[in-house]
C-alpha positions in Angstrom: 0.0 0.0 0.0 1.5 3.4 -1.1 1.7 6.3 1.3 -1.3 8.1 -0.2 -3.5 5.0 0.1 -2.3 4.4 3.7 -3.0 8.0 4.6 -6.5 7.7 3.2 -7.1 4.4 5.0 -6.0 5.9 8.3 -8.2 8.9 7.9 -11.2 6.7 7.0 -10.5 4.4 10.0 -10.4 7.4 12.4 -13.5 8.9 10.9 -15.4 5.6 11.3 -14.4 5.2 14.9 -15.2 8.8 15.8 -13.1 11.5 17.4 -13.0 12.3 21.0 -13.9 15.9 21.8 -10.8 18.1 22.2 -10.4 20.2 25.3 -9.1 23.7 25.7 -7.5 25.3 28.8 -9.7 27.9 30.4 -9.4 30.1 33.5 -12.0 31.9 35.6 -12.2 33.9 38.8 -13.0 32.3 42.2 -12.9 35.1 44.7 -9.5 36.7 44.5 -8.1 33.5 42.9 -7.8 32.5 39.3 -8.8 28.8 38.7 -7.9 26.8 35.7 -9.7 23.9 34.0 -10.3 22.1 30.8 -13.3 22.8 28.7 -14.8 20.3 26.3 -17.7 21.0 23.9 -19.7 19.2 21.3 -19.4 20.3 17.7 -21.8 23.1 16.7 -23.0 26.4 18.2 -25.5 24.8 20.7 -26.7 25.8 23.1 -26.0 22.6 25.0 -26.5 21.3 28.5 -23.4 21.4 30.6 -21.6 19.6 33.4 -19.1 20.4 36.1 -16.7 17.5 36.1 -14.9 17.0 39.4 -11.7 15.0 39.8 -10.8 12.2 42.3 -8.2 12.8 45.0 -5.4 12.4 42.3 -6.2 15.8 40.8 -7.1 16.8 37.3 -5.3 13.9 35.5 -5.8 12.3 32.1 -8.5 9.9 33.3 -10.8 12.7 34.5 -10.1 14.7 31.3 -11.1 11.6 29.3 -14.4 11.4 31.2 -15.0 15.1 30.4 -14.2 14.4 26.7 -16.6 11.4 26.7 -19.4 13.5 28.2 -18.8 16.1 25.5 -19.2 13.4 22.9 -22.6 12.7 24.6 -23.7 16.3 23.9 -22.6 18.3 27.0 -20.3 21.2 27.5 -18.0 19.7 30.1 -15.8 21.7 32.4 -13.2 19.6 34.2 -12.2 21.8 37.1 -8.9 21.8 39.0 -9.3 22.1 42.8 -5.6 21.6 43.3 -4.3 24.6 41.5 -2.3 22.7 39.0 -1.0 19.9 41.2 -1.5 16.2 40.3 -0.6 13.3 42.5 1.2 10.2 41.3 1.0 8.3 44.6 -1.6 7.8 47.4 0.3 9.7 50.0 0.5 12.8 47.9 -3.1 12.5 46.9 -4.2 12.3 50.5 -2.1 15.4 51.3 -3.5 17.4 48.4 -7.1 16.4 49.3 -6.6 17.4 52.9 -5.1 20.6 51.9 -8.2 22.0 50.1 -10.1 24.3 52.5 -13.9 23.6 52.3 -14.7 27.3 51.9 -12.3 27.5 48.9 -13.7 24.4 47.4 -17.2 25.7 47.7 -16.2 29.0 46.1 -14.4 27.2 43.3 -17.5 24.9 42.7 -19.9 27.9 42.6 -17.5 29.8 40.3 -17.4 26.8 38.0 -21.2 26.8 37.8 -21.3 30.6 37.1 -18.5 30.2 34.5 -20.5 27.6 32.6 -23.6 29.7 32.9 -21.8 32.6 31.2 -20.8 30.6 28.1 -22.9 31.4 25.0 -23.1 27.7 24.0 -24.5 26.6 27.3 -28.2 26.2 28.3 -28.2 28.2 31.6 -31.0 26.1 33.2 -29.4 22.7 32.2 -26.2 22.6 34.2 -25.3 19.5 36.3 -22.4 18.1 38.1 -20.6 14.8 38.2 -17.6 13.5 40.2 -15.8 10.4 41.5 -14.5 9.7 45.0 -13.5 13.1 46.4 -15.2 14.6 43.4 -18.3 12.6 44.0 -18.7 14.2 47.4 -18.1 17.6 45.8 -20.8 16.8 43.3 -23.2 16.5 46.2 -21.8 19.8 47.6 -22.7 21.6 44.3 -26.3 20.4 44.7 -26.3 21.8 48.3 -24.7 25.1 47.2 -26.6 25.9 44.0 -30.4 25.6 44.1 -30.6 25.9 40.3 -28.4 22.9 39.6 -30.3 20.6 37.3 -28.7 17.2 38.1 -25.9 15.7 40.2 -24.1 12.3 39.8 -22.2 11.0 42.8 -19.8 8.1 42.2 -18.7 6.7 45.6 -18.4 10.2 47.1 -19.0 11.4 50.7 -22.6 11.7 51.8 -24.7 13.3 54.6 -28.1 12.6 56.2 -28.8 16.0 57.9 -32.3 16.9 56.8 -31.7 20.6 57.3 -28.9 20.4 54.7 -30.5 17.9 52.3 -33.6 20.0 52.0 -31.5 22.6 50.1 -31.2 20.2 47.2 -33.4 20.6 44.2 -31.4 18.6 41.7 -32.2 15.0 41.0 -29.4 12.8 42.3 -27.9 9.6 40.7 -25.5 7.6 42.9 -23.2 4.6 42.1 -21.5 2.9 45.0 -19.6 -0.2 45.9 -21.0 -2.8 48.2 -17.5 -3.6 49.5 -16.5 0.0 50.0 -15.0 0.4 53.5 -15.0 4.2 53.4 -18.5 4.9 52.1 -20.3 1.9 53.3 -23.6 0.4 52.0 -25.2 1.4 55.4 -24.1 5.0 54.8 -25.6 4.9 51.3 -28.9 3.5 52.5 -29.2 6.1 55.2 -28.6 8.8 52.6 -31.2 7.4 50.3 -33.7 7.1 53.1 -33.1 10.7 54.2 -33.5 12.0 50.7 -36.7 10.0 50.1 -38.2 11.2 53.4 -37.7 14.7 52.1 -39.4 13.9 48.8 -36.2 14.4 46.8 -35.5 12.6 43.5 -32.7 10.0 44.1 -31.6 7.0 42.2 -29.0 4.9 44.0 -27.4 1.6 43.0 -25.0 -0.4 45.1 -22.8 -2.9 43.2 -22.5 -5.8 45.7 -19.1 -7.1 44.6 -17.4 -3.7 44.0 -15.2 -1.8 46.3 -14.1 1.8 46.2 -13.1 3.5 42.9 -14.4 0.6 40.9 -15.0 2.7 37.8 -11.4 3.7 37.2 -9.2 1.1 35.3 -6.1 2.7 36.8 -7.3 1.1 40.1 -5.7 -2.2 39.1 -7.0 -4.2 42.1 -10.5 -2.7 42.4 -11.6 -2.0 38.8 -14.6 -3.9 37.8 -15.3 -3.5 34.1 -18.9 -4.8 34.0 -19.9 -2.6 36.9 -18.1 0.4 35.5 -19.9 -0.1 32.2 -23.3 -0.3 33.9 -22.6 2.8 36.0 -21.7 4.7 32.8 -24.9 3.5 31.1 -26.9 4.6 34.1 -25.1 8.0 34.1 -25.7 8.6 30.4 -29.4 7.7 30.7 -29.8 9.8 33.8 -28.2 12.9 32.3 -30.2 12.6 29.1 -33.4 12.4 31.1 -32.5 15.4 33.4 -30.4 17.7 31.2 -31.7 17.1 27.7 -35.4 17.3 28.4 
């Protein structure tokens, strides 16, 4: 095969398989700070629904960027935020240190600013902004729902929870949760109490506990804990939930 034919073959192959959405670096104000992130958008002018994409305790690494790109491929403007101000961990000790080093008030300000930034974009539907996160980011996804009464949807993947009715009553967004039945940090009992508290308040909540999965089961970089079938099911649930809440 000559070089021209090979080039044409490669272009056809890439077109057939589809291109992942490309991200661009953006920055926005959070109080006196300037926060950076990666913004991914579908092709076209929109307007589109949008998502705040919140990283695990590792920071804004390639896996989280890939999730944001996949969500853009699903038709969402996806802002992958950076709560660590440019730092990314490559080992659990550093990840824990970075996670513990984020003041809650600063995190809340950054999350609210991310919501406001998306709302200011001309290609975003202002009333169709949601949040999604994993592990630490899953807990922060719940925090966005507590902070922003206009949030249209929130996805919590094995993130921290709460049961205080005085706090949970602030939530207007429908909630989707995916959790591991073998998780020793966010236990099935914790998850069931959260679901019960939400249901008693009349909130929209859809929770699934995967019996054989532990913590961080959706990330293939978690060599011991990754569960491909459960991760695929959680992604399917996420895609369907977001379509029902943000594309209606």
